[in-house]
KOLDO-871573 format. One record per residue: residue number from 1; residue in three letters; x negated, y negated, z negated of N, C-alpha, C, CB in turn. Coordinates in steps of 0.001 Angstrom, whole numbers, always signed. Glycine has a CB too. Layout:
BEGIN
+-----+--------+---------+---------+---------+---------+---------+---------+---------+---------+---------+---------+---------+---------+
| num | residu |     n.x |     n.y |     n.z |    ca.x |    ca.y |    ca.z |     c.x |     c.y |     c.z |    cb.x |    cb.y |    cb.z |
+-----+--------+---------+---------+---------+---------+---------+---------+---------+---------+---------+---------+---------+---------+
| NUM |    Ala |       X |       Y |       Z |       X |       Y |       Z |       X |       Y |       Z |       X |       Y |       Z |
...
+-----+--------+---------+---------+---------+---------+---------+---------+---------+---------+---------+---------+---------+---------+
END
This chain:
BEGIN
+-----+--------+---------+---------+---------+---------+---------+---------+---------+---------+---------+---------+---------+---------+
| num | residu |     n.x |     n.y |     n.z |    ca.x |    ca.y |    ca.z |     c.x |     c.y |     c.z |    cb.x |    cb.y |    cb.z |
+-----+--------+---------+---------+---------+---------+---------+---------+---------+---------+---------+---------+---------+---------+
|   1 |    Gln |  -94070 |  -86084 | -108066 |  -93537 |  -86707 | -106754 |  -94551 |  -87823 | -106368 |  -91973 |  -87351 | -106933 |
|   2 |    Val |  -95014 |  -87920 | -105252 |  -95941 |  -88917 | -104803 |  -95083 |  -90108 | -104361 |  -96877 |  -88376 | -103644 |
|   3 |    Gln |  -95591 |  -91164 | -104929 |  -94912 |  -92563 | -104644 |  -96098 |  -93465 | -104186 |  -94108 |  -93248 | -106054 |
|   4 |    Leu |  -95704 |  -94145 | -103013 |  -96613 |  -95214 | -102551 |  -95829 |  -96497 | -102375 |  -97318 |  -94824 | -101216 |
|   5 |    Val |  -96527 |  -97587 | -102844 |  -95843 |  -98928 | -102786 |  -96840 |  -99906 | -102294 |  -95266 |  -99392 | -104188 |
|   6 |    Glu |  -96472 | -100374 | -101100 |  -97273 | -101390 | -100435 |  -96969 | -102859 | -100831 |  -97089 | -101240 |  -98977 |
|   7 |    Ser |  -97927 | -103755 | -100684 |  -97637 | -105109 | -100868 |  -98702 | -105901 | -100185 |  -97519 | -105452 | -102317 |
|   8 |    Gly |  -98392 | -107195 |  -99959 |  -99408 | -108058 |  -99270 |  -99192 | -108503 |  -97939 | -100594 | -107433 |  -99226 |
|   9 |    Gly |  -98074 | -108034 |  -97309 |  -97694 | -108486 |  -95952 |  -97268 | -109953 |  -95953 |  -96548 | -107613 |  -95393 |
|  10 |    Gly |  -97152 | -110495 |  -94766 |  -96597 | -111817 |  -94649 |  -96902 | -112438 |  -93287 |  -97123 | -112693 |  -95755 |
|  11 |    Leu |  -96690 | -113596 |  -93141 |  -96816 | -114396 |  -91873 |  -98213 | -115042 |  -91901 |  -95641 | -115537 |  -91742 |
|  12 |    Val |  -99022 | -114948 |  -90713 | -100297 | -115511 |  -90703 | -100540 | -116031 |  -89278 | -101356 | -114493 |  -91161 |
|  13 |    Gln | -101348 | -116979 |  -89114 | -101595 | -117386 |  -87674 | -102643 | -116431 |  -87027 | -102123 | -118921 |  -87592 |
|  14 |    Ala | -102722 | -116460 |  -85842 | -103785 | -115670 |  -85216 | -105185 | -116198 |  -85625 | -103627 | -115700 |  -83667 |
|  15 |    Gly | -106024 | -115171 |  -85858 | -107380 | -115483 |  -86350 | -107533 | -115501 |  -87873 | -107795 | -116810 |  -85820 |
|  16 |    Gly | -106233 | -115460 |  -88461 | -106320 | -115414 |  -89908 | -106529 | -114073 |  -90484 | -105140 | -115965 |  -90480 |
|  17 |    Ser | -106382 | -113938 |  -91895 | -106586 | -112750 |  -92622 | -105435 | -112432 |  -93645 | -107897 | -112857 |  -93316 |
|  18 |    Leu | -105303 | -111035 |  -93873 | -104401 | -110620 |  -94821 | -104999 | -109436 |  -95572 | -103094 | -110299 |  -94187 |
|  19 |    Arg | -104717 | -109119 |  -96726 | -105054 | -107979 |  -97468 | -103815 | -107223 |  -98007 | -105947 | -108382 |  -98569 |
|  20 |    Leu | -103668 | -105984 |  -97515 | -102721 | -105137 |  -98003 | -103011 | -104265 |  -99105 | -102322 | -104437 |  -97061 |
|  21 |    Ser | -102166 | -104033 | -100044 | -102477 | -103061 | -101140 | -101429 | -101952 | -101186 | -102538 | -103786 | -102533 |
|  22 |    Cys | -101845 | -100837 | -101606 | -100890 |  -99677 | -101821 | -101266 |  -98990 | -103074 | -100904 |  -98646 | -100630 |
|  23 |    Ala | -100302 |  -99048 | -103958 | -100370 |  -98393 | -105316 |  -99831 |  -96982 | -105172 |  -99527 |  -99204 | -106427 |
|  24 |    Ala | -100567 |  -95991 | -105619 | -100125 |  -94641 | -105593 |  -99917 |  -94007 | -106910 | -101031 |  -93874 | -104867 |
|  25 |    Ser |  -99002 |  -93092 | -107054 |  -98724 |  -92483 | -108273 |  -98164 |  -90971 | -107971 |  -97687 |  -93402 | -109084 |
|  26 |    Gly |  -98132 |  -90142 | -108976 |  -97543 |  -88825 | -108850 |  -98476 |  -87711 | -108665 |  -96644 |  -88810 | -107781 |
|  27 |    Arg |  -99780 |  -88006 | -108463 | -100788 |  -86913 | -108324 | -102119 |  -87531 | -108540 | -100729 |  -86194 | -106917 |
|  28 |    Thr | -103116 |  -86616 | -108502 | -104558 |  -87184 | -108689 | -104989 |  -87971 | -107497 | -105625 |  -86031 | -108922 |
|  29 |    Phe | -104922 |  -89220 | -107590 | -105240 |  -90046 | -106322 | -106552 |  -89800 | -105784 | -105152 |  -91518 | -106570 |
|  30 |    Ser | -107619 |  -89678 | -106491 | -109047 |  -89571 | -106026 | -109237 |  -88295 | -105324 | -110057 |  -89668 | -107192 |
|  31 |    Ser | -108273 |  -87340 | -105378 | -108441 |  -85994 | -104681 | -108142 |  -86020 | -103203 | -107527 |  -84950 | -105317 |
|  32 |    Tyr | -107469 |  -87077 | -102765 | -107016 |  -87005 | -101484 | -107389 |  -88133 | -100524 | -105676 |  -86884 | -101557 |
|  33 |    Val | -107590 |  -87948 |  -99396 | -107851 |  -88953 |  -98354 | -106582 |  -89806 |  -98326 | -108183 |  -88288 |  -96904 |
|  34 |    Met | -106714 |  -91158 |  -97997 | -105571 |  -92059 |  -97747 | -105619 |  -92740 |  -96393 | -105509 |  -93113 |  -98816 |
|  35 |    Gly | -104540 |  -93215 |  -95994 | -104514 |  -93699 |  -94725 | -103573 |  -94873 |  -94574 | -104183 |  -92646 |  -93837 |
|  36 |    Trp | -103708 |  -95636 |  -93499 | -102704 |  -96675 |  -93066 | -102261 |  -96506 |  -91649 | -103274 |  -98073 |  -93220 |
|  37 |    Phe | -101063 |  -96824 |  -91480 | -100360 |  -96666 |  -90118 |  -99570 |  -97943 |  -89874 |  -99352 |  -95359 |  -90072 |
|  38 |    Arg |  -99168 |  -98191 |  -88681 |  -98216 |  -99310 |  -88360 |  -97289 |  -98890 |  -87289 |  -98952 | -100594 |  -87920 |
|  39 |    Gln |  -96177 |  -99602 |  -87306 |  -95111 |  -99382 |  -86381 |  -94470 | -100766 |  -85901 |  -94044 |  -98463 |  -87057 |
|  40 |    Thr |  -94225 | -100810 |  -84642 |  -93523 | -101981 |  -84063 |  -92246 | -101386 |  -83425 |  -94451 | -102798 |  -82964 |
|  41 |    Pro |  -91181 | -102115 |  -83367 |  -89880 | -101629 |  -82825 |  -90028 | -101035 |  -81506 |  -88875 | -102721 |  -82739 |
|  42 |    Gly |  -89381 |  -99875 |  -81330 |  -89425 |  -99143 |  -80094 |  -90514 |  -98309 |  -79813 |  -89343 |  -99956 |  -79102 |
|  43 |    Lys |  -91624 |  -98280 |  -80715 |  -92824 |  -97533 |  -80620 |  -92984 |  -96552 |  -81728 |  -93955 |  -98424 |  -80585 |
|  44 |    Glu |  -93785 |  -95623 |  -81328 |  -94016 |  -94545 |  -82436 |  -95043 |  -95244 |  -83495 |  -94709 |  -93035 |  -81753 |
|  45 |    Arg |  -94961 |  -94698 |  -84717 |  -95950 |  -95113 |  -85686 |  -97302 |  -94745 |  -85224 |  -95685 |  -94517 |  -87025 |
|  46 |    Glu |  -98253 |  -95581 |  -85423 |  -99596 |  -95324 |  -84886 | -100562 |  -95375 |  -86131 | -100008 |  -96427 |  -83723 |
|  47 |    Phe | -101617 |  -94645 |  -86023 | -102688 |  -94623 |  -86917 | -103534 |  -95899 |  -86864 | -103502 |  -93447 |  -86647 |
|  48 |    Val | -103931 |  -96263 |  -88142 | -104790 |  -97547 |  -88182 | -106156 |  -97220 |  -88785 | -104082 |  -98723 |  -89065 |
|  49 |    Ala | -106110 |  -96534 |  -90000 | -107369 |  -96339 |  -90722 | -107140 |  -95194 |  -91717 | -107839 |  -97674 |  -91461 |
|  50 |    Ala | -108250 |  -94572 |  -92058 | -108227 |  -93558 |  -93200 | -109493 |  -93784 |  -93954 | -108125 |  -92007 |  -92695 |
|  51 |    Ile | -109513 |  -93278 |  -95320 | -110619 |  -93500 |  -96145 | -110791 |  -92207 |  -96818 | -110447 |  -94676 |  -97104 |
|  52 |    Ser | -112108 |  -91849 |  -96962 | -112326 |  -90539 |  -97747 | -112040 |  -90673 |  -99218 | -113789 |  -90042 |  -97599 |
|  53 |    Arg | -112183 |  -89614 |  -99944 | -111754 |  -89545 | -101469 | -112723 |  -90405 | -102105 | -111777 |  -88020 | -102166 |
|  54 |    Ser | -113956 |  -90371 | -101877 | -114877 |  -91200 | -102680 | -115105 |  -92594 | -102207 | -116158 |  -90556 | -102754 |
|  55 |    Ala | -114391 |  -92909 | -101032 | -114537 |  -94207 | -100322 | -115913 |  -94310 |  -99613 | -114370 |  -95396 | -101333 |
|  56 |    Gly | -116570 |  -93218 |  -99463 | -117840 |  -93264 |  -98846 | -117827 |  -93390 |  -97280 | -118566 |  -92059 |  -99250 |
|  57 |    Thr | -116672 |  -92932 |  -96732 | -116517 |  -93013 |  -95256 | -115170 |  -93458 |  -94901 | -116790 |  -91693 |  -94586 |
|  58 |    Ala | -115038 |  -94032 |  -93681 | -113837 |  -94586 |  -93095 | -113679 |  -94241 |  -91659 | -113822 |  -96038 |  -93247 |
|  59 |    Tyr | -112535 |  -94176 |  -91144 | -112237 |  -93978 |  -89828 | -111175 |  -94896 |  -89334 | -111880 |  -92639 |  -89629 |
|  60 |    Tyr | -111373 |  -95529 |  -88210 | -110549 |  -96596 |  -87725 | -110037 |  -96248 |  -86257 | -111369 |  -97951 |  -87757 |
|  61 |    Ala | -108777 |  -96816 |  -85959 | -108383 |  -96780 |  -84595 | -109119 |  -97855 |  -83864 | -106892 |  -96930 |  -84447 |
|  62 |    Asp | -109408 |  -97527 |  -82551 | -110284 |  -98393 |  -81739 | -109684 |  -99926 |  -81685 | -110406 |  -97745 |  -80220 |
|  63 |    Ser | -108394 | -100047 |  -81804 | -107771 | -101337 |  -81724 | -108085 | -102175 |  -82901 | -106324 | -101204 |  -81583 |
|  64 |    Val | -108580 | -101681 |  -84031 | -108773 | -102465 |  -85287 | -110290 | -102346 |  -85647 | -107812 | -101905 |  -86512 |
|  65 |    Lys | -111048 | -101572 |  -85008 | -112356 | -101409 |  -85453 | -113183 | -102681 |  -85319 | -112970 | -100313 |  -84730 |
|  66 |    Gly | -113951 | -103070 |  -86495 | -114583 | -104259 |  -86501 | -113850 | -105418 |  -87057 | -114957 | -104516 |  -85271 |
|  67 |    Arg | -112576 | -105303 |  -87187 | -111696 | -106483 |  -87723 | -111006 | -105969 |  -88991 | -110536 | -106997 |  -86603 |
|  68 |    Phe | -110700 | -104699 |  -89228 | -110091 | -104266 |  -90407 | -110984 | -103381 |  -91179 | -108849 | -103611 |  -90120 |
|  69 |    Thr | -110841 | -103364 |  -92562 | -111648 | -102587 |  -93450 | -110762 | -102003 |  -94459 | -112739 | -103395 |  -94085 |
|  70 |    Val | -110777 | -100667 |  -94582 | -109981 |  -99908 |  -95572 | -110967 |  -99603 |  -96742 | -109337 |  -98529 |  -94923 |
|  71 |    Ser | -110457 |  -99778 |  -97937 | -111242 |  -99444 |  -99161 | -110217 |  -98901 | -100195 | -112056 | -100753 |  -99746 |
|  72 |    Arg | -110807 |  -98425 | -101258 | -109943 |  -97936 | -102375 | -110638 |  -98063 | -103612 | -109511 |  -96515 | -102205 |
|  73 |    Asp | -109831 |  -98113 | -104697 | -110268 |  -98224 | -106066 | -109613 |  -97000 | -106782 | -109847 |  -99654 | -106726 |
|  74 |    Asn | -110310 |  -96033 | -106988 | -109751 |  -94747 | -107624 | -109409 |  -94961 | -109082 | -110792 |  -93553 | -107522 |
|  75 |    Ala | -110072 |  -95932 | -109748 | -109633 |  -96164 | -111016 | -108257 |  -96878 | -111202 | -110629 |  -96879 | -111632 |
|  76 |    Lys | -107926 |  -97485 | -110112 | -106604 |  -98262 | -110071 | -105619 |  -97490 | -109214 | -106791 |  -99758 | -109470 |
|  77 |    Asn | -105895 |  -96282 | -108655 | -105033 |  -95654 | -107833 | -104396 |  -96421 | -106720 | -104113 |  -95139 | -108587 |
|  78 |    Thr | -105303 |  -97315 | -106080 | -104970 |  -98259 | -105151 | -105867 |  -98028 | -103881 | -105119 |  -99651 | -105758 |
|  79 |    Val | -105270 |  -98277 | -102601 | -105909 |  -98310 | -101415 | -105585 |  -99704 | -100811 | -105494 |  -97127 | -100542 |
|  80 |    Tyr | -106516 | -100327 | -100186 | -106467 | -101591 |  -99578 | -106771 | -101557 |  -97988 | -107459 | -102480 | -100315 |
|  81 |    Leu | -106213 | -102575 |  -97367 | -106452 | -102755 |  -95946 | -106655 | -104252 |  -95740 | -105260 | -102187 |  -95063 |
|  82 |    Gln | -108064 | -104579 |  -95540 | -108429 | -106006 |  -95218 | -108296 | -106174 |  -93808 | -109848 | -106401 |  -95651 |
|  83 |    Met | -107565 | -107116 |  -93352 | -107416 | -107434 |  -91999 | -107793 | -108742 |  -91635 | -106165 | -107236 |  -91610 |
|  84 |    Asn | -108824 | -108867 |  -90798 | -109462 | -110115 |  -90400 | -109315 | -110402 |  -88924 | -110910 | -110085 |  -90759 |
|  85 |    Ser | -109479 | -111520 |  -88429 | -109345 | -111809 |  -86999 | -108095 | -111292 |  -86492 | -110460 | -111250 |  -86210 |
|  86 |    Leu | -107030 | -111594 |  -87100 | -105688 | -111012 |  -86708 | -105255 | -111551 |  -85341 | -104574 | -111360 |  -87792 |
|  87 |    Lys | -104509 | -110649 |  -84583 | -104079 | -110879 |  -83342 | -102505 | -110855 |  -83300 | -104708 | -109895 |  -82443 |
|  88 |    Pro | -101818 | -111485 |  -82397 | -100405 | -111290 |  -82376 | -100052 | -109865 |  -82147 |  -99785 | -112134 |  -81353 |
|  89 |    Glu | -100810 | -109087 |  -81412 | -100489 | -107692 |  -81222 | -100682 | -106706 |  -82462 | -101320 | -107222 |  -80103 |
|  90 |    Asp | -101171 | -107331 |  -83562 | -101156 | -106670 |  -84793 |  -99952 | -106753 |  -85622 | -102177 | -107108 |  -85507 |
|  91 |    Thr |  -98976 | -107615 |  -85143 |  -97713 | -107612 |  -85753 |  -96930 | -106267 |  -85821 |  -96942 | -108566 |  -85074 |
|  92 |    Ala |  -96533 | -105919 |  -86944 |  -95940 | -104541 |  -87145 |  -95672 | -104393 |  -88572 |  -96877 | -103376 |  -86651 |
|  93 |    Val |  -94860 | -103373 |  -88821 |  -94732 | -102944 |  -90293 |  -95827 | -101940 |  -90546 |  -93269 | -102284 |  -90642 |
|  94 |    Tyr |  -96458 | -102165 |  -91646 |  -97738 | -101363 |  -92146 |  -97266 | -100484 |  -93180 |  -98947 | -102291 |  -92746 |
|  95 |    Tyr |  -97662 |  -99211 |  -92994 |  -97399 |  -98122 |  -93979 |  -98545 |  -97556 |  -94568 |  -96681 |  -97061 |  -93405 |
|  96 |    Cys |  -98611 |  -97466 |  -95826 |  -99626 |  -96547 |  -96508 |  -99128 |  -95041 |  -96411 |  -99821 |  -96980 |  -98106 |
|  97 |    Ala | -100141 |  -94161 |  -96332 |  -99752 |  -92786 |  -96141 | -100679 |  -91932 |  -96917 |  -99747 |  -92395 |  -94677 |
|  98 |    Ala | -100125 |  -90710 |  -97276 | -100967 |  -89711 |  -97975 | -100730 |  -88516 |  -97342 | -100718 |  -89575 |  -99439 |
|  99 |    Pro | -101749 |  -87534 |  -97464 | -101480 |  -86242 |  -96839 | -100964 |  -85254 |  -97948 | -102801 |  -85682 |  -96118 |
| 100 |    Gln | -100496 |  -84197 |  -97456 | -100071 |  -83079 |  -98425 | -101273 |  -82324 |  -98941 |  -99089 |  -82046 |  -97725 |
| 101 |    Leu | -102164 |  -82031 |  -98037 | -103188 |  -81108 |  -98370 | -104518 |  -81696 |  -98760 | -103374 |  -80241 |  -97282 |
| 102 |    Leu | -105260 |  -81090 |  -99636 | -106505 |  -81528 | -100222 | -107506 |  -81378 |  -99057 | -106917 |  -80672 | -101549 |
| 103 |    Ser | -107369 |  -80553 |  -98088 | -108338 |  -80319 |  -97138 | -108210 |  -81330 |  -95912 | -108232 |  -78876 |  -96709 |
| 104 |    Thr | -107206 |  -82169 |  -95955 | -107167 |  -83235 |  -94834 | -108360 |  -84131 |  -94915 | -105865 |  -84132 |  -94915 |
| 105 |    Thr | -108912 |  -84523 |  -93795 | -110109 |  -85290 |  -93567 | -109751 |  -86639 |  -93065 | -111028 |  -84600 |  -92607 |
| 106 |    Ile | -110658 |  -87549 |  -93033 | -110284 |  -88904 |  -92435 | -110018 |  -88857 |  -90919 | -111427 |  -89936 |  -92695 |
| 107 |    Thr | -110472 |  -87800 |  -90269 | -110113 |  -87780 |  -88936 | -108787 |  -87011 |  -88669 | -111220 |  -87210 |  -88178 |
| 108 |    Thr | -108539 |  -86002 |  -89469 | -107297 |  -85261 |  -89415 | -106157 |  -85947 |  -89970 | -107425 |  -84032 |  -90072 |
| 109 |    Met | -106431 |  -86981 |  -90698 | -105344 |  -87750 |  -91400 | -104435 |  -88297 |  -90372 | -105902 |  -88913 |  -92295 |
| 110 |    Arg | -104876 |  -88760 |  -89198 | -104044 |  -89408 |  -88251 | -102860 |  -88465 |  -87789 | -104906 |  -89855 |  -87060 |
| 111 |    Gly | -103134 |  -87239 |  -87971 | -102037 |  -86265 |  -87527 | -101354 |  -85612 |  -88715 | -102628 |  -85128 |  -86604 |
| 112 |    Gln | -101799 |  -85932 |  -89875 | -101256 |  -85162 |  -91118 | -100713 |  -86038 |  -92206 | -102364 |  -84299 |  -91758 |
| 113 |    Pro | -100131 |  -87098 |  -91898 |  -99482 |  -87839 |  -93051 |  -98253 |  -87128 |  -93474 |  -99117 |  -89310 |  -92677 |
| 114 |    Lys |  -98024 |  -87161 |  -94785 |  -97020 |  -86435 |  -95334 |  -96093 |  -87435 |  -96204 |  -97639 |  -85270 |  -96153 |
| 115 |    Tyr |  -96658 |  -88309 |  -96895 |  -95960 |  -89216 |  -97735 |  -96236 |  -90566 |  -97224 |  -96344 |  -89073 |  -99184 |
| 116 |    Trp |  -95129 |  -91417 |  -97308 |  -95156 |  -92762 |  -96890 |  -94621 |  -93682 |  -97964 |  -94396 |  -92914 |  -95637 |
| 117 |    Gly |  -95170 |  -94961 |  -97796 |  -94576 |  -95964 |  -98529 |  -93434 |  -96609 |  -97879 |  -95511 |  -96899 |  -98853 |
| 118 |    Gln |  -92901 |  -97607 |  -98411 |  -91678 |  -98343 |  -97824 |  -92056 |  -99236 |  -96618 |  -90991 |  -99268 |  -98942 |
| 119 |    Gly |  -93408 |  -99618 |  -96532 |  -93823 | -100477 |  -95497 |  -93791 | -102000 |  -95837 |  -92985 | -100204 |  -94340 |
| 120 |    Thr |  -94695 | -102643 |  -95281 |  -94744 | -104188 |  -95493 |  -94930 | -104872 |  -94115 |  -95998 | -104634 |  -96507 |
| 121 |    Gln |  -94197 | -105809 |  -93908 |  -94262 | -106513 |  -92611 |  -95349 | -107486 |  -92495 |  -93023 | -107204 |  -92346 |
| 122 |    Val |  -96196 | -107354 |  -91447 |  -97186 | -108336 |  -91029 |  -96843 | -108911 |  -89706 |  -98552 | -107736 |  -90979 |
| 123 |    Thr |  -96734 | -110227 |  -89729 |  -96397 | -110933 |  -88478 |  -97495 | -112004 |  -88277 |  -94914 | -111595 |  -88538 |
| 124 |    Val |  -98001 | -111935 |  -87062 |  -99176 | -112845 |  -86661 |  -98629 | -113714 |  -85511 | -100547 | -111977 |  -86170 |
| 125 |    Ser |  -98669 | -115034 |  -85724 |  -98176 | -115978 |  -84804 |  -99229 | -116463 |  -84041 |  -97487 | -117035 |  -85412 |
| 126 |    Ser |  -98908 | -116769 |  -82643 |  -99996 | -117225 |  -81713 | -100172 | -118714 |  -81656 |  -99728 | -116737 |  -80319 |
+-----+--------+---------+---------+---------+---------+---------+---------+---------+---------+---------+---------+---------+---------+
END
């Protein structure tokens, strides 16, 4: 059973930084693309970023491109989301996600998340 546990959320001022972590277990971590999503009240969960199995490539939503960086450490079964230059509109619950299929790519991940973490709250004050 795939388990994902996020950590690292919190309250930060606009322009600040946070680093989220997601520890995965239950299957061979390095065999799958990983992703991050976020959700605010009353809105659908939206894609933020995805990273390839080897961490060689990443794919970002336009709203975070140039400010957020996704990375992974396959030896630690952990994926990270470094968030810089945070804006109040980045306030959301952030979720780590994993696909069901080995064939999922960093671009199809935005439509194919299967497993979710519990989420971690990120609040950016103005």
